[in-house]
FISE-649629 format. One record per residue (C-alpha): residue in three letters; x, y negated, z negated. Coordinates in nm, 3 decimals, always signed. Layout:
BEGIN
<r pati="ALA" c1="X" c2="Y" c3="Z"/>
...
END
This chain:
BEGIN
<r pati="MET" c1="-0.132" c2="-7.604" c3="-5.234"/>
<r pati="ASP" c1="-0.464" c2="-7.767" c3="-5.157"/>
<r pati="SER" c1="-0.788" c2="-7.583" c3="-5.086"/>
<r pati="MET" c1="-1.090" c2="-7.686" c3="-4.881"/>
<r pati="THR" c1="-1.382" c2="-7.534" c3="-4.696"/>
<r pati="ILE" c1="-1.400" c2="-7.560" c3="-4.317"/>
<r pati="ASN" c1="-1.706" c2="-7.420" c3="-4.136"/>
<r pati="GLY" c1="-1.796" c2="-7.226" c3="-4.449"/>
<r pati="ARG" c1="-1.452" c2="-7.063" c3="-4.481"/>
<r pati="GLU" c1="-1.210" c2="-7.125" c3="-4.762"/>
<r pati="CYS" c1="-0.873" c2="-7.258" c3="-4.647"/>
<r pati="HIS" c1="-0.547" c2="-7.297" c3="-4.837"/>
<r pati="ILE" c1="-0.312" c2="-7.568" c3="-4.714"/>
<r pati="TYR" c1="+0.058" c2="-7.594" c3="-4.793"/>
<r pati="GLU" c1="+0.172" c2="-7.937" c3="-4.676"/>
<r pati="ASN" c1="+0.509" c2="-8.080" c3="-4.597"/>
<r pati="GLY" c1="+0.442" c2="-8.454" c3="-4.570"/>
<r pati="ASP" c1="+0.617" c2="-8.509" c3="-4.236"/>
<r pati="ALA" c1="+0.532" c2="-8.182" c3="-4.063"/>
<r pati="GLU" c1="+0.624" c2="-8.148" c3="-3.696"/>
<r pati="TYR" c1="+0.430" c2="-7.821" c3="-3.668"/>
<r pati="VAL" c1="+0.124" c2="-7.668" c3="-3.830"/>
<r pati="LEU" c1="+0.104" c2="-7.291" c3="-3.874"/>
<r pati="LEU" c1="-0.255" c2="-7.163" c3="-3.867"/>
<r pati="GLN" c1="-0.280" c2="-6.813" c3="-4.007"/>
<r pati="PRO" c1="-0.591" c2="-6.602" c3="-4.076"/>
<r pati="VAL" c1="-0.558" c2="-6.406" c3="-4.401"/>
<r pati="ASP" c1="-0.782" c2="-6.178" c3="-4.604"/>
<r pati="ASP" c1="-0.832" c2="-6.122" c3="-4.977"/>
<r pati="ASN" c1="-0.539" c2="-5.880" c3="-4.989"/>
<r pati="ASP" c1="-0.300" c2="-6.159" c3="-4.886"/>
<r pati="ILE" c1="-0.402" c2="-6.408" c3="-5.155"/>
<r pati="SER" c1="-0.156" c2="-6.276" c3="-5.414"/>
<r pati="VAL" c1="+0.143" c2="-6.346" c3="-5.186"/>
<r pati="LEU" c1="+0.039" c2="-6.675" c3="-5.022"/>
<r pati="ASP" c1="+0.263" c2="-6.896" c3="-5.237"/>
<r pati="SER" c1="+0.573" c2="-6.683" c3="-5.181"/>
<r pati="GLU" c1="+0.497" c2="-6.645" c3="-4.810"/>
<r pati="ALA" c1="+0.465" c2="-7.021" c3="-4.757"/>
<r pati="GLN" c1="+0.786" c2="-7.079" c3="-4.955"/>
<r pati="LYS" c1="+0.977" c2="-6.820" c3="-4.751"/>
<r pati="ILE" c1="+0.861" c2="-6.968" c3="-4.420"/>
<r pati="SER" c1="+0.974" c2="-7.309" c3="-4.539"/>
<r pati="GLU" c1="+1.317" c2="-7.172" c3="-4.638"/>
<r pati="LEU" c1="+1.371" c2="-6.996" c3="-4.304"/>
<r pati="THR" c1="+1.327" c2="-7.301" c3="-4.082"/>
<r pati="ASP" c1="+1.488" c2="-7.641" c3="-4.060"/>
<r pati="VAL" c1="+1.178" c2="-7.790" c3="-3.893"/>
<r pati="PRO" c1="+0.922" c2="-7.952" c3="-4.125"/>
<r pati="LEU" c1="+0.591" c2="-7.765" c3="-4.105"/>
<r pati="SER" c1="+0.263" c2="-7.719" c3="-4.286"/>
<r pati="CYS" c1="+0.076" c2="-7.391" c3="-4.329"/>
<r pati="THR" c1="-0.302" c2="-7.369" c3="-4.311"/>
<r pati="LEU" c1="-0.430" c2="-7.029" c3="-4.419"/>
<r pati="LEU" c1="-0.789" c2="-6.944" c3="-4.326"/>
<r pati="LEU" c1="-0.959" c2="-6.673" c3="-4.533"/>
<r pati="THR" c1="-1.133" c2="-6.428" c3="-4.302"/>
<r pati="ASN" c1="-1.351" c2="-6.253" c3="-4.561"/>
END
């Protein structure tokens, strides 16, 4: 996972090098504890390479 700030908002990025799709998902502080497992589960449930970008809303 990488983190960066975009327009003053913290973002967490889970990359799959050759992603065909990017999932953009707003999350809040309550979601932070499950971000790793959520990104892993999404990756396991699809056969299409994707990256997840999670934008903190708080």
